[in-house]
C-alpha positions in Angstrom: 11.9 52.9 10.5 13.8 50.7 8.1 14.6 48.4 11.0 10.9 48.2 11.9 10.0 47.4 8.2 12.6 44.7 8.1 11.4 43.2 11.4 7.8 43.3 10.2 8.7 41.7 6.9 10.7 38.9 8.7 7.8 38.4 11.1 5.4 38.0 8.2 7.7 35.6 6.4 8.0 33.5 9.6 4.2 33.4 10.0 3.9 32.3 6.4 6.5 29.6 6.9 4.7 28.3 10.0 1.4 28.2 8.1 3.1 26.4 5.2 4.6 23.8 7.6 1.1 23.1 9.0 -0.3 22.8 5.5 2.5 20.5 4.4 2.0 18.3 7.5 -1.7 18.0 6.6 -0.9 17.1 3.0 1.7 14.5 4.2 -0.9 12.9 6.5 -3.4 12.8 3.6 -0.9 11.3 1.2 0.1 8.7 3.7 -3.5 7.8 4.2 -4.0 7.5 0.4 -0.9 5.2 0.2 -2.3 2.9 2.9 -5.7 2.8 1.2 -4.1 2.0 -2.2 -1.9 -0.8 -0.6 -5.0 -2.4 0.9 -6.9 -2.1 -2.4 -4.0 -3.7 -4.4 -3.7 -6.5 -1.9 -7.4 -7.2 -2.1 -7.3 -7.1 -5.9 -4.4 -9.6 -5.9 -6.2 -11.9 -3.5 -9.4 -11.8 -5.5 -7.6 -12.4 -8.7 -5.9 -15.5 -7.2 -9.2 -16.8 -5.9 -10.8 -16.2 -9.3 -7.9 -18.2 -11.0 -8.4 -21.1 -8.6 -12.1 -21.2 -9.3 -11.3 -21.4 -13.0 -8.9 -24.3 -12.5 -11.7 -26.1 -10.5 -14.1 -25.6 -13.4 -11.6 -26.6 -16.1 -10.3 -29.6 -14.1 -13.3 -30.9 -12.0 -11.5 -34.2 -11.2 -8.6 -32.5 -9.4 -8.3 -33.3 -5.7 -10.2 -30.3 -4.1 -8.3 -30.8 -0.8 -5.0 -30.6 -2.5 -6.0 -27.6 -4.6 -7.1 -26.0 -1.3 -3.4 -25.9 -0.3 -2.8 -23.2 -3.0 -2.5 -19.8 -1.5 -1.6 -16.4 -2.9 1.0 -16.0 -0.2 2.8 -19.3 -1.0 5.8 -19.8 -3.3 7.3 -22.9 -4.8 10.6 -24.0 -3.4 12.2 -27.3 -4.4 8.9 -28.5 -5.8 6.9 -27.7 -2.6 4.5 -25.0 -1.6 6.0 -22.9 1.3 5.0 -19.5 2.8 6.4 -16.6 0.8 9.2 -14.8 2.4 10.1 -11.4 0.9 13.7 -10.9 0.0 15.7 -8.9 2.6 
């Protein structure tokens, strides 16, 4: 009888663990989705902010060469006095 109780208890614990794994997997998937959405939101906010800044520069300095100003891009960096595509550090 004690053996049966122990077996029953272990079986119940196993079932709870399996259920917990499923719940954790669902939570992990939800959190990964949230991270992806937040990354997209942050990238969009960054891009919009950059565009807004460029529009302000155009307003404040209307005589600037619009074509040259069009070379500005949120994904560029300045290297040796030139605009080049940004390359993240490795």
